DRENDRENLO-911888 format. One record per residue: residue in three letters; z, x, y of N, C-alpha, C, CB in turn. Coordinates in Angstrom, 1 decimal. Glycine has a CB too. Layout:
+-----+--------+--------+---------+--------+---------+----------+--------+--------+---------+--------+---------+----------+
|   r |   n.up | n.east | n.north |  ca.up | ca.east | ca.north |   c.up | c.east | c.north |  cb.up | cb.east | cb.north |
+-----+--------+--------+---------+--------+---------+----------+--------+--------+---------+--------+---------+----------+
| ALA |      Z |      X |       Y |      Z |       X |        Y |      Z |      X |       Y |      Z |       X |        Y |
...
+-----+--------+--------+---------+--------+---------+----------+--------+--------+---------+--------+---------+----------+
***
This chain:
+-----+--------+--------+---------+--------+---------+----------+--------+--------+---------+--------+---------+----------+
|   r |   n.up | n.east | n.north |  ca.up | ca.east | ca.north |   c.up | c.east | c.north |  cb.up | cb.east | cb.north |
+-----+--------+--------+---------+--------+---------+----------+--------+--------+---------+--------+---------+----------+
| MET |   34.6 |    5.9 |   -28.7 |   34.9 |     6.4 |    -30.4 |   34.6 |    8.3 |   -30.3 |   33.3 |     5.3 |    -31.9 |
| SER |   35.1 |    9.2 |   -31.1 |   35.0 |    10.6 |    -31.0 |   33.6 |   10.7 |   -31.6 |   36.3 |    11.4 |    -31.8 |
| LEU |   33.6 |   11.6 |   -31.6 |   32.1 |    12.5 |    -32.1 |   32.8 |   12.5 |   -33.4 |   31.5 |    14.4 |    -31.4 |
| PHE |   33.4 |   13.0 |   -34.2 |   34.3 |    12.7 |    -35.5 |   34.5 |   11.5 |   -36.0 |   35.5 |    13.1 |    -35.4 |
| GLN |   34.5 |   10.8 |   -35.4 |   34.6 |     9.4 |    -36.1 |   33.6 |    8.9 |   -36.6 |   35.0 |     8.5 |    -35.3 |
| ILE |   32.2 |    9.2 |   -35.3 |   31.0 |     8.5 |    -35.9 |   30.5 |    9.5 |   -36.7 |   29.9 |     7.9 |    -34.9 |
| LYS |   30.6 |   10.6 |   -36.6 |   29.8 |    11.5 |    -37.9 |   30.7 |   11.3 |   -39.2 |   29.6 |    13.3 |    -37.7 |
| SER |   31.5 |   11.1 |   -38.8 |   32.3 |    10.2 |    -40.2 |   31.4 |    8.8 |   -40.8 |   34.1 |     9.5 |    -39.5 |
| ILE |   31.4 |    7.9 |   -40.1 |   31.2 |     7.0 |    -40.3 |   29.2 |    7.2 |   -40.7 |   31.9 |     6.2 |    -39.2 |
| ARG |   28.6 |    7.9 |   -40.0 |   27.3 |     8.2 |    -40.4 |   27.2 |    8.7 |   -42.1 |   26.9 |     9.4 |    -39.3 |
| ILE |   28.1 |    9.2 |   -42.5 |   28.3 |    10.2 |    -43.6 |   28.9 |    9.2 |   -45.0 |   29.4 |    11.6 |    -43.0 |
| LYS |   29.7 |    7.8 |   -44.2 |   29.8 |     7.0 |    -45.4 |   28.5 |    6.5 |   -45.6 |   31.0 |     5.8 |    -45.3 |
| LEU |   27.6 |    5.6 |   -44.3 |   26.5 |     4.9 |    -44.5 |   25.7 |    5.5 |   -45.1 |   26.1 |     4.6 |    -43.6 |
| LEU |   25.3 |    7.1 |   -45.2 |   24.4 |     7.5 |    -45.6 |   24.8 |    7.4 |   -47.5 |   24.1 |     9.0 |    -44.6 |
| ARG |   26.2 |    7.7 |   -47.9 |   26.7 |     7.7 |    -49.3 |   26.2 |    5.9 |   -50.1 |   28.7 |     7.9 |    -49.2 |
| VAL |   26.5 |    5.3 |   -48.9 |   26.3 |     3.7 |    -49.4 |   24.9 |    3.4 |   -49.7 |   26.8 |     2.6 |    -48.4 |
| LYS |   24.2 |    4.0 |   -48.7 |   22.6 |     3.6 |    -49.0 |   22.2 |    4.3 |   -50.0 |   21.6 |     3.8 |    -47.9 |
| ALA |   23.2 |    5.8 |   -50.6 |   22.3 |     6.4 |    -51.6 |   23.0 |    5.5 |   -52.8 |   22.3 |     8.2 |    -51.8 |
| SER |   24.3 |    5.4 |   -52.4 |   24.7 |     4.5 |    -54.2 |   23.5 |    3.3 |   -54.1 |   26.8 |     3.4 |    -54.3 |
| ILE |   23.3 |    2.3 |   -53.7 |   22.3 |     0.8 |    -53.4 |   21.0 |    1.5 |   -53.9 |   22.1 |     0.0 |    -51.5 |
| ALA |   20.5 |    2.8 |   -53.1 |   19.2 |     3.2 |    -54.5 |   19.6 |    3.3 |   -55.5 |   18.5 |     4.5 |    -54.6 |
| THR |   20.3 |    4.0 |   -55.7 |   20.4 |     4.8 |    -57.2 |   21.1 |    3.0 |   -57.8 |   21.9 |     6.9 |    -57.3 |
| LEU |   21.5 |    2.3 |   -57.3 |   21.4 |     1.3 |    -58.7 |   20.3 |    0.7 |   -58.5 |   22.5 |     0.3 |    -59.1 |
| ALA |   19.8 |    0.5 |   -57.4 |   18.4 |     0.0 |    -57.6 |   17.4 |    0.6 |   -58.5 |   17.9 |     0.1 |    -56.4 |
| LEU |   17.6 |    1.8 |   -58.5 |   16.7 |     2.7 |    -59.5 |   17.2 |    2.7 |   -61.3 |   16.9 |     4.6 |    -59.0 |
| ALA |   18.6 |    2.4 |   -61.1 |   19.6 |     1.9 |    -62.4 |   18.6 |    0.6 |   -62.9 |   21.6 |     1.2 |    -61.7 |
| ALA |   18.8 |   -0.2 |   -62.1 |   18.5 |    -1.5 |    -62.6 |   17.0 |   -1.4 |   -62.8 |   19.0 |    -2.6 |    -61.6 |
| SER |   16.2 |   -1.1 |   -62.2 |   14.5 |    -1.3 |    -62.6 |   14.2 |    0.1 |   -63.5 |   13.4 |    -1.2 |    -60.9 |
| ALA |   15.2 |    0.8 |   -63.7 |   14.8 |     2.1 |    -64.9 |   15.1 |    0.7 |   -66.1 |   16.4 |     4.2 |    -65.0 |
| SER |   16.5 |    0.4 |   -66.2 |   16.7 |    -0.6 |    -67.6 |   16.0 |   -1.8 |   -67.8 |   18.1 |    -1.2 |    -67.7 |
| ALA |   14.9 |   -2.6 |   -66.7 |   14.0 |    -2.6 |    -66.9 |   12.8 |   -2.6 |   -67.5 |   14.1 |    -2.4 |    -66.7 |
| LEU |   12.1 |   -1.5 |   -67.4 |   11.1 |    -0.8 |    -67.9 |   11.6 |   -0.1 |   -69.2 |   10.6 |     0.1 |    -67.0 |
| LEU |   12.8 |   -0.1 |   -69.6 |   13.7 |     0.6 |    -70.8 |   13.0 |   -0.6 |   -72.1 |   15.9 |     0.3 |    -70.5 |
| LEU |   13.1 |   -2.1 |   -72.0 |   13.5 |    -3.0 |    -72.3 |   11.7 |   -3.0 |   -72.9 |   14.3 |    -3.9 |    -71.1 |
| PRO |   11.7 |   -3.4 |   -74.3 |   10.6 |    -3.5 |    -75.0 |   10.0 |   -4.4 |   -74.8 |   10.6 |    -3.5 |    -76.0 |
| ALA |    8.7 |   -4.6 |   -74.7 |    7.5 |    -5.8 |    -74.3 |    7.7 |   -7.1 |   -75.5 |    5.5 |    -5.0 |    -74.4 |
| VAL |    7.0 |   -6.1 |   -76.8 |    7.5 |    -6.9 |    -78.1 |    9.2 |   -6.6 |   -78.3 |    6.6 |    -6.3 |    -79.5 |
| HIS |    9.0 |   -7.3 |   -78.9 |   10.3 |    -7.2 |    -79.7 |   10.3 |   -6.8 |   -81.0 |   11.0 |    -8.3 |    -79.7 |
| ALA |   10.8 |   -5.4 |   -81.4 |   10.7 |    -5.2 |    -83.1 |   12.2 |   -4.6 |   -83.3 |    9.3 |    -4.1 |    -83.9 |
| ALA |   13.0 |   -5.0 |   -84.6 |   14.2 |    -4.5 |    -84.8 |   14.2 |   -3.1 |   -84.7 |   14.7 |    -4.9 |    -86.0 |
| ALA |   15.4 |   -2.6 |   -84.2 |   15.7 |    -1.1 |    -84.1 |   16.2 |   -0.5 |   -85.3 |   16.6 |    -0.9 |    -83.1 |
| THR |   16.3 |    0.9 |   -85.6 |   16.7 |     1.2 |    -86.8 |   17.4 |    2.3 |   -86.3 |   15.7 |     1.3 |    -87.9 |
| GLU |   18.1 |    2.6 |   -87.3 |   18.7 |     4.0 |    -87.2 |   18.8 |    5.4 |   -86.5 |   18.4 |     4.2 |    -87.9 |
| ALA |   17.4 |    5.0 |   -86.7 |   16.6 |     6.6 |    -86.1 |   16.3 |    6.6 |   -84.5 |   14.7 |     6.8 |    -86.9 |
| ASP |   16.0 |    5.0 |   -84.4 |   15.5 |     4.4 |    -82.8 |   17.2 |    5.1 |   -81.9 |   15.4 |     1.9 |    -82.7 |
| PHE |   18.2 |    4.2 |   -82.9 |   19.5 |     4.3 |    -82.1 |   19.8 |    5.8 |   -82.0 |   20.7 |     3.5 |    -82.8 |
| THR |   19.6 |    6.8 |   -82.7 |   20.0 |     8.3 |    -83.0 |   19.3 |    8.8 |   -81.9 |   19.5 |     9.1 |    -84.6 |
| ALA |   18.1 |    8.3 |   -81.7 |   17.3 |     9.3 |    -80.5 |   17.6 |    8.6 |   -79.4 |   15.7 |     9.4 |    -80.6 |
| ALA |   17.6 |    7.7 |   -79.2 |   18.3 |     6.9 |    -78.1 |   19.9 |    7.5 |   -77.9 |   18.4 |     5.1 |    -78.6 |
| TYR |   20.5 |    7.5 |   -78.4 |   21.7 |     8.1 |    -77.8 |   21.8 |    9.7 |   -77.7 |   22.8 |     7.6 |    -78.6 |
| ALA |   21.2 |   10.0 |   -78.3 |   21.4 |    11.6 |    -78.1 |   20.5 |   12.0 |   -76.7 |   20.8 |    12.5 |    -79.4 |
| ALA |   19.7 |   10.7 |   -76.4 |   18.6 |    11.3 |    -75.0 |   19.8 |   11.1 |   -73.5 |   16.8 |     9.6 |    -74.6 |
| ALA |   20.8 |    9.4 |   -74.4 |   21.9 |     9.4 |    -72.8 |   23.2 |   10.4 |   -72.9 |   22.9 |     7.6 |    -72.6 |
| GLU |   23.1 |   10.8 |   -74.5 |   24.4 |    12.1 |    -74.3 |   23.8 |   13.2 |   -73.6 |   24.9 |    12.9 |    -75.9 |
| ALA |   22.7 |   13.8 |   -72.9 |   21.8 |    14.5 |    -73.1 |   21.9 |   14.5 |   -71.4 |   20.6 |    14.1 |    -74.1 |
| ALA |   21.8 |   13.2 |   -70.7 |   21.4 |    12.8 |    -69.7 |   23.0 |   13.3 |   -69.3 |   20.7 |    11.3 |    -69.5 |
| ASN |   23.9 |   12.5 |   -69.6 |   25.1 |    12.5 |    -69.3 |   26.2 |   13.8 |   -69.2 |   25.4 |    11.8 |    -70.1 |
| LYS |   25.7 |   14.6 |   -69.9 |   26.1 |    16.0 |    -70.1 |   25.3 |   16.8 |   -68.9 |   25.6 |    16.7 |    -71.6 |
| GLU |   24.1 |   16.6 |   -68.3 |   23.7 |    17.2 |    -67.2 |   23.9 |   16.3 |   -66.0 |   22.4 |    17.5 |    -67.3 |
| ALA |   24.6 |   15.0 |   -65.7 |   25.5 |    14.3 |    -65.2 |   27.0 |   15.2 |   -64.6 |   25.7 |    13.3 |    -66.4 |
| GLY |   27.6 |   15.9 |   -65.7 |   28.8 |    16.6 |    -66.0 |   28.2 |   17.6 |   -65.6 |   29.5 |    16.7 |    -67.4 |
| ALA |   27.7 |   18.3 |   -65.8 |   27.4 |    20.1 |    -65.3 |   27.0 |   19.6 |   -63.9 |   25.9 |    21.3 |    -66.3 |
| LEU |   26.9 |   18.6 |   -62.8 |   26.8 |    18.5 |    -61.6 |   27.7 |   17.7 |   -60.9 |   25.6 |    18.2 |    -61.5 |
| ARG |   28.8 |   17.5 |   -62.0 |   30.3 |    16.9 |    -61.3 |   30.4 |   15.1 |   -60.9 |   30.7 |    17.9 |    -59.6 |
| ASP |   29.0 |   14.7 |   -61.9 |   29.1 |    13.7 |    -60.5 |   28.7 |   12.6 |   -62.2 |   27.5 |    13.9 |    -58.5 |
| GLN |   29.3 |   12.2 |   -63.0 |   29.4 |    11.5 |    -64.4 |   29.9 |    9.7 |   -63.9 |   31.0 |    12.5 |    -65.7 |
| TRP |   29.5 |    9.3 |   -63.8 |   29.8 |     7.7 |    -63.9 |   30.5 |    7.3 |   -65.1 |   28.6 |     6.9 |    -63.9 |
| THR |   32.1 |    6.0 |   -64.8 |   32.6 |     5.7 |    -66.1 |   31.8 |    4.7 |   -67.0 |   34.0 |     5.1 |    -65.9 |
| THR |   31.1 |    4.3 |   -65.9 |   30.1 |     2.9 |    -66.7 |   29.0 |    3.8 |   -67.6 |   29.0 |     1.7 |    -65.3 |
| THR |   28.7 |    4.9 |   -67.5 |   28.0 |     5.8 |    -68.5 |   28.9 |    5.9 |   -69.5 |   27.5 |     7.2 |    -67.9 |
| LYS |   29.6 |    6.4 |   -69.9 |   30.8 |     6.6 |    -71.0 |   31.0 |    5.2 |   -71.5 |   32.3 |     7.3 |    -70.4 |
| THR |   31.3 |    4.1 |   -70.6 |   31.6 |     2.7 |    -71.5 |   30.2 |    2.2 |   -72.3 |   32.2 |     1.3 |    -70.3 |
| GLU |   28.9 |    2.4 |   -72.0 |   27.8 |     2.4 |    -72.4 |   27.6 |    3.0 |   -73.5 |   27.0 |     2.7 |    -71.5 |
| LEU |   28.0 |    4.4 |   -73.3 |   27.8 |     5.0 |    -74.4 |   28.8 |    4.8 |   -75.9 |   27.8 |     6.2 |    -73.9 |
| ASP |   29.9 |    4.4 |   -75.3 |   31.1 |     3.9 |    -76.4 |   30.3 |    2.2 |   -77.3 |   33.2 |     3.5 |    -75.0 |
| ALA |   30.0 |    1.5 |   -76.2 |   29.9 |     0.2 |    -77.0 |   28.2 |    0.6 |   -77.8 |   30.0 |    -1.5 |    -75.7 |
| ALA |   27.7 |    1.7 |   -77.3 |   26.3 |     1.8 |    -78.3 |   26.8 |    2.2 |   -80.0 |   25.2 |     3.4 |    -77.5 |
| LYS |   28.2 |    3.4 |   -79.6 |   28.8 |     4.2 |    -80.6 |   29.0 |    2.6 |   -81.4 |   30.4 |     5.2 |    -80.0 |
| LYS |   29.9 |    1.9 |   -81.3 |   30.7 |     0.7 |    -81.7 |   29.2 |    0.0 |   -82.4 |   31.5 |    -0.2 |    -80.2 |
| ALA |   28.3 |   -0.7 |   -81.5 |   27.2 |    -1.6 |    -82.2 |   27.0 |   -0.7 |   -83.2 |   25.8 |    -2.1 |    -81.4 |
| ALA |   26.4 |    0.8 |   -83.3 |   25.6 |     1.1 |    -84.0 |   26.6 |    1.5 |   -85.6 |   24.8 |     2.2 |    -83.3 |
| ASP |   28.0 |    1.3 |   -85.5 |   29.0 |     1.8 |    -86.4 |   28.7 |    0.3 |   -86.9 |   30.6 |     2.4 |    -85.9 |
| SER |   28.9 |   -0.9 |   -86.6 |   28.6 |    -2.3 |    -87.3 |   27.3 |   -2.6 |   -87.5 |   29.1 |    -3.3 |    -86.6 |
| GLY |   26.0 |   -1.6 |   -87.8 |   24.6 |    -2.2 |    -87.8 |   24.2 |   -2.9 |   -87.0 |   24.4 |    -2.8 |    -88.6 |
| ASN |   24.6 |   -2.9 |   -85.9 |   23.5 |    -3.7 |    -84.6 |   22.9 |   -2.7 |   -84.2 |   24.2 |    -4.3 |    -83.1 |
| PHE |   21.7 |   -2.2 |   -84.6 |   21.1 |    -1.5 |    -84.1 |   20.2 |   -1.5 |   -82.9 |   20.7 |    -1.2 |    -84.8 |
| ASP |   19.9 |   -3.0 |   -82.8 |   19.2 |    -3.3 |    -81.4 |   20.0 |   -3.3 |   -80.3 |   18.6 |    -4.6 |    -81.2 |
| GLN |   21.1 |   -3.6 |   -80.3 |   22.5 |    -3.8 |    -79.8 |   22.5 |   -1.9 |   -78.9 |   23.9 |    -4.3 |    -81.4 |
| ALA |   22.9 |   -1.5 |   -80.1 |   23.2 |     0.0 |    -79.7 |   22.0 |    1.1 |   -79.3 |   23.9 |     0.7 |    -80.9 |
| VAL |   20.7 |    0.7 |   -79.6 |   19.9 |     1.5 |    -78.5 |   19.7 |    0.6 |   -77.1 |   18.3 |     1.8 |    -79.1 |
| ALA |   19.7 |   -0.7 |   -77.1 |   19.7 |    -1.3 |    -75.6 |   20.7 |   -0.3 |   -75.0 |   20.3 |    -3.1 |    -75.4 |
| SER |   22.2 |   -0.6 |   -75.4 |   23.4 |     0.3 |    -74.9 |   23.4 |    1.7 |   -74.4 |   24.2 |     0.5 |    -75.9 |
| ALA |   22.5 |    2.4 |   -75.5 |   22.2 |     4.0 |    -75.4 |   20.8 |    4.1 |   -74.4 |   21.9 |     4.8 |    -77.2 |
| LYS |   19.8 |    3.2 |   -74.1 |   19.3 |     3.1 |    -73.1 |   20.1 |    2.9 |   -71.8 |   18.5 |     2.3 |    -73.2 |
| GLU |   21.0 |    1.9 |   -71.8 |   21.5 |     2.0 |    -70.4 |   22.1 |    3.5 |   -69.8 |   22.6 |     0.9 |    -70.4 |
| ALA |   22.9 |    3.8 |   -70.9 |   23.8 |     4.8 |    -71.1 |   22.7 |    5.7 |   -69.8 |   24.1 |     5.5 |    -73.1 |
| GLU |   21.7 |    6.1 |   -70.8 |   20.7 |     7.1 |    -70.0 |   20.6 |    6.7 |   -68.4 |   19.0 |     7.2 |    -70.7 |
| ALA |   20.1 |    5.5 |   -68.4 |   19.6 |     5.3 |    -67.6 |   20.6 |    5.4 |   -65.8 |   19.1 |     4.2 |    -68.2 |
| LEU |   22.0 |    5.2 |   -66.6 |   23.2 |     4.6 |    -65.7 |   23.2 |    6.6 |   -65.2 |   25.0 |     3.5 |    -66.8 |
| ALA |   23.4 |    7.8 |   -66.5 |   23.3 |     8.7 |    -66.2 |   22.4 |    9.5 |   -65.1 |   23.2 |     8.9 |    -67.1 |
| LYS |   21.2 |    8.9 |   -65.2 |   20.0 |     9.2 |    -64.7 |   20.6 |    9.5 |   -63.5 |   18.9 |     8.1 |    -64.7 |
| ALA |   20.6 |    8.1 |   -62.9 |   21.0 |     7.4 |    -61.4 |   22.3 |    8.1 |   -61.0 |   21.5 |     5.6 |    -61.6 |
| SER |   22.8 |    8.6 |   -61.6 |   24.4 |     9.7 |    -61.3 |   23.2 |   11.1 |   -60.9 |   25.9 |    10.2 |    -63.6 |
| ILE |   22.7 |   11.3 |   -61.6 |   22.3 |    12.8 |    -61.6 |   21.1 |   12.5 |   -59.8 |   21.2 |    13.4 |    -63.7 |
| ASP |   21.0 |   11.5 |   -60.0 |   19.9 |    11.3 |    -58.5 |   20.8 |   11.5 |   -57.4 |   19.0 |     9.7 |    -58.3 |
| GLN |   21.9 |   10.2 |   -57.4 |   23.0 |    10.7 |    -56.5 |   23.9 |   12.1 |   -56.2 |   23.9 |     9.9 |    -56.9 |
| ALA |   23.7 |   12.6 |   -56.9 |   24.5 |    13.9 |    -57.0 |   23.2 |   14.6 |   -56.0 |   24.9 |    14.6 |    -58.8 |
| THR |   22.2 |   14.5 |   -56.8 |   21.1 |    15.6 |    -56.1 |   21.1 |   15.2 |   -54.9 |   19.5 |    15.7 |    -56.5 |
| SER |   20.7 |   13.6 |   -54.7 |   20.6 |    13.8 |    -52.8 |   21.6 |   13.5 |   -52.0 |   19.6 |    12.8 |    -52.1 |
| GLU |   22.9 |   13.6 |   -52.7 |   24.0 |    13.9 |    -51.8 |   24.4 |   15.2 |   -51.6 |   24.9 |    13.3 |    -52.3 |
| LYS |   23.9 |   15.9 |   -52.4 |   24.3 |    17.4 |    -52.1 |   24.0 |   18.2 |   -50.7 |   23.5 |    18.2 |    -53.0 |
| ASP |   22.7 |   17.8 |   -50.4 |   22.2 |    17.8 |    -49.2 |   22.6 |   16.7 |   -48.0 |   20.9 |    17.7 |    -49.5 |
| ALA |   23.1 |   15.3 |   -48.0 |   22.7 |    15.0 |    -46.9 |   23.7 |   15.2 |   -45.9 |   22.3 |    13.9 |    -47.0 |
| TRP |   25.1 |   15.9 |   -46.5 |   25.9 |    16.0 |    -44.9 |   24.9 |   17.2 |   -44.1 |   27.8 |    16.7 |    -45.0 |
| LYS |   23.5 |   17.4 |   -44.4 |   22.9 |    18.4 |    -43.6 |   22.3 |   17.6 |   -42.8 |   22.1 |    19.3 |    -44.2 |
| ALA |   21.9 |   16.6 |   -42.6 |   21.2 |    15.7 |    -41.7 |   22.2 |   14.9 |   -40.7 |   20.4 |    14.7 |    -42.6 |
| LEU |   23.4 |   15.2 |   -41.2 |   24.6 |    14.7 |    -40.1 |   24.6 |   16.0 |   -39.0 |   26.5 |    14.6 |    -40.9 |
| ALA |   24.8 |   16.9 |   -39.3 |   25.1 |    18.1 |    -38.8 |   24.2 |   18.2 |   -37.4 |   24.7 |    19.3 |    -39.8 |
| ILE |   25.0 |   18.8 |   -36.3 |   24.9 |    18.5 |    -34.6 |   24.3 |   19.7 |   -34.4 |   26.5 |    18.2 |    -33.6 |
| HIS |   22.9 |   19.9 |   -33.8 |   22.4 |    20.3 |    -33.7 |   22.4 |   21.2 |   -32.4 |   21.9 |    19.6 |    -34.1 |
+-----+--------+--------+---------+--------+---------+----------+--------+--------+---------+--------+---------+----------+
***
């Protein structure tokens, strides 16, 4: 096996590890965002949650690492809000925010990951 192949495999392994860590972070963030006591969400709750999710997604876009799943959740949030289901709308918006933040973490961690594989 050539040095280039080994290096390529190591890079792929780092990416997989980063992706797994990011997904775990998104899942735990989603669990933390669920309210302990359920209170009916309002339109104001949705507006705030949606704005936070859009801001995080915009930041991910600036890093050129937006996930398509974030857009899907944003669309689901908007659709739920349009139908008056603010509980679902807020949940989808918070999920979108968690996904956007996870994509930001992934972009940040992968930005310098190649340096760990550089031959010294």
